[in-house]
C-alpha positions as CSV (number, residue, x, y, z in Angstrom):
1,G,-44.1,9.6,-54.3
2,V,-42.1,7.1,-52.3
3,L,-38.3,7.2,-52.8
4,N,-36.4,4.0,-53.5
5,S,-34.7,3.2,-50.2
6,D,-32.6,0.5,-51.8
7,W,-29.4,2.5,-52.5
8,K,-26.7,1.0,-54.8
9,R,-23.1,2.1,-54.5
10,R,-21.8,3.7,-57.7
11,Y,-18.6,5.4,-58.4
12,F,-18.7,8.6,-60.5
13,I,-16.3,10.3,-62.9
14,L,-17.2,13.8,-64.0
15,T,-15.9,14.7,-67.5
16,P,-16.6,17.9,-69.5
17,E,-19.5,16.1,-71.3
18,S,-20.9,13.6,-68.8
19,M,-21.1,12.0,-65.4
20,M,-20.1,8.4,-65.9
21,Y,-21.1,5.9,-63.2
22,F,-19.5,2.5,-62.5
23,T,-20.4,-0.5,-60.4
24,G,-17.0,-0.4,-58.7
25,D,-13.9,1.7,-58.5
26,P,-13.1,2.7,-62.1
27,R,-9.4,2.3,-61.4
28,E,-10.0,-1.5,-60.9
29,E,-10.3,-4.0,-63.7
30,D,-13.5,-5.5,-62.5
31,S,-15.4,-2.2,-62.6
32,T,-18.2,-1.9,-65.2
33,L,-19.6,1.3,-66.7
34,K,-23.2,1.2,-65.6
35,G,-24.3,4.4,-67.4
36,K,-23.8,8.1,-67.9
37,I,-25.6,11.3,-67.5
38,E,-25.1,13.6,-70.4
39,L,-24.4,17.1,-69.0
40,F,-26.3,18.9,-71.8
41,M,-29.4,17.1,-70.5
42,V,-29.0,18.3,-66.9
43,S,-31.7,20.8,-66.0
44,G,-30.7,21.2,-62.4
45,V,-28.5,20.0,-59.5
46,K,-29.5,20.7,-56.0
47,R,-28.7,19.7,-52.5
48,S,-31.3,17.7,-50.6
49,V,-32.4,19.1,-47.3
50,P,-32.3,16.2,-44.8
51,Q,-35.2,15.7,-42.5
52,A,-34.8,14.4,-39.0
53,G,-33.0,11.1,-39.0
54,E,-32.0,11.2,-42.7
55,T,-28.5,10.8,-44.1
56,L,-26.5,13.9,-44.8
57,G,-24.7,14.5,-48.1
58,E,-27.6,13.8,-50.6
59,F,-28.2,15.7,-53.8
60,E,-30.3,15.4,-56.9
61,V,-29.3,15.6,-60.6
62,A,-32.3,16.3,-62.7
63,T,-32.8,15.6,-66.4
64,P,-36.0,15.7,-68.5
65,F,-36.3,12.0,-68.2
66,R,-35.1,11.2,-64.6
67,I,-34.0,12.6,-61.3
68,Y,-30.8,10.9,-60.0
69,N,-30.6,10.8,-56.2
70,I,-27.0,10.7,-55.2
71,R,-25.5,10.4,-51.7
72,V,-21.9,10.9,-50.6
73,D,-21.3,7.9,-48.3
74,D,-17.9,8.2,-46.8
75,G,-16.5,10.5,-44.1
76,T,-17.9,12.3,-41.2
77,N,-21.1,14.3,-41.5
78,D,-19.1,17.5,-42.0
79,E,-17.0,15.8,-44.7
80,K,-20.1,14.5,-46.4
81,I,-21.6,17.9,-46.5
82,E,-18.4,19.5,-48.0
83,K,-18.1,16.7,-50.6
84,M,-21.7,17.1,-51.5
85,K,-21.3,20.8,-52.0
86,D,-18.2,20.2,-54.1
87,W,-20.0,17.7,-56.3
88,V,-23.1,20.0,-56.7
89,S,-20.9,23.0,-57.6
90,A,-18.7,21.0,-60.1
91,I,-21.7,19.4,-61.8
92,N,-23.5,22.7,-62.1
93,E,-20.4,24.4,-63.5
94,A,-19.7,21.6,-66.0
95,A,-23.3,21.5,-67.1
96,Q,-23.4,25.2,-67.7
97,E,-20.1,25.1,-69.7
98,E,-21.4,22.2,-71.8
99,A,-24.7,24.1,-72.5
100,C,-22.7,27.1,-73.6
101,T,-20.5,25.0,-75.8
102,L,-23.5,23.3,-77.5
103,N,-25.2,26.6,-77.9
104,F,-22.1,28.1,-79.5
105,K,-21.6,25.1,-81.8
106,N,-25.2,25.3,-82.9
107,G,-24.9,29.0,-83.9
108,G,-26.5,30.4,-80.8
109,S,-25.3,33.5,-79.0
110,V,-23.6,33.6,-75.6
111,G,-24.0,36.6,-73.3
112,V,-20.9,37.9,-71.5
113,N,-20.9,40.4,-68.6
């Protein structure tokens, strides 16, 4: 399919339960909560491999209902790549912790090595 090339700037806050996204800097009064991605719904987070001429620092957050395409848009190319790696790692870790928490609350078992 064709990807939407009409990027909209959003500001994200990662909490233990969700990724909230805002229309502006959430520290400012005029910022509005646009939505949130519940971490227990995240089925995968992966880095996008840029093709020739594409922007660096893009990654995907997949849920059963939607794939969110996210792009780090500030800094040098090296900084974008590092920030993207940090986001992917942090989201994956938070989503796994949230899944374990929900599983435990619902009476499921958790394996430990």
